[in-house]
C-alpha positions in Angstrom: -12.8 173.3 11.9 -13.3 169.5 12.0 -12.3 167.3 14.8 -12.4 163.6 14.9 -13.6 161.9 18.0 -13.5 158.2 18.7 -16.3 156.3 20.3 -15.4 153.0 21.9 -17.5 150.0 23.1 -17.0 149.5 26.8 -19.2 146.4 26.9 -22.8 145.3 26.2 -23.2 147.9 23.5 -22.3 150.8 25.8 -20.3 153.5 24.0 -18.2 156.3 25.3 -15.9 159.0 23.9 -12.3 158.0 24.1 -11.2 161.6 24.3 -13.0 161.9 27.7 -11.0 159.1 29.3 -8.2 160.0 31.8 -7.4 156.6 33.1 -8.5 152.9 32.8 -7.6 151.0 36.0 -8.2 147.6 37.5 -10.7 147.7 40.4 -8.7 145.4 42.7 -6.6 147.8 44.7 -7.8 149.4 47.9 -7.4 153.0 46.7 -9.6 152.2 43.6 -12.2 150.4 45.7 -12.3 153.5 48.0 -12.6 155.8 45.0 -15.6 153.7 43.6 -17.2 153.7 47.1 -16.9 157.4 47.5 -18.1 157.9 43.9 -21.3 155.9 44.7 -21.9 158.2 47.7 -21.5 161.3 45.5 -23.6 159.9 42.7 -20.9 160.1 40.0 -20.7 156.4 39.1 -22.0 155.1 35.8 -22.4 151.3 36.0 -22.1 149.7 32.6 -21.5 146.2 33.9 -25.1 144.9 33.5 -24.7 143.1 36.9 -21.5 141.4 35.9 -18.2 141.6 37.7 -16.4 145.0 37.4 -13.1 144.5 35.5 -12.3 148.0 34.6 -12.8 151.4 36.3 -12.7 154.3 33.8 -12.0 157.7 35.1 -13.2 160.6 32.9 -12.2 164.2 32.6 -15.6 165.3 33.9 -15.1 163.5 37.2 -17.4 160.6 36.4 -16.4 157.1 37.1 -17.5 154.4 34.7 -17.6 150.7 35.7 -17.1 148.2 32.9 -17.0 144.4 32.8 -14.4 144.5 30.0 -10.7 144.1 30.8 -8.7 147.4 30.9 -6.3 145.9 28.3 -9.2 145.3 25.9 -10.5 148.8 26.3 -7.0 150.2 25.8 -6.7 148.1 22.6 -10.0 149.5 21.3 -8.8 153.0 21.9 -5.5 152.3 20.1 -7.6 151.0 17.2 -6.5 147.4 17.4 -10.2 146.2 17.4 -11.8 147.9 14.4 -15.2 146.4 15.1 -15.5 147.9 18.5 -14.6 151.5 17.8 -16.3 154.2 15.7 -14.9 157.5 14.4 -17.2 160.5 14.3 -16.6 163.9 12.9 -17.6 167.1 14.7 -18.5 169.9 12.4 
């Protein structure tokens, strides 16, 4: 059985599987800031910002929280396939 999984660029050459994403949210609200703060304490944050400002918080199905410096709309567009240069399809055999 073959399944197709999509890899997306979340900034600075960092790639993640689109199928693992539950939500992509802006980091500006108090509940999201609290979620990120608690995630840092638990050690479940993956910081892919390279020291830049966090513009998107990506919540995964494995309870990891990924910080990206790319806008949520841009990441969503890459998942939807609107930016063909920033997404890759792979096949699982």
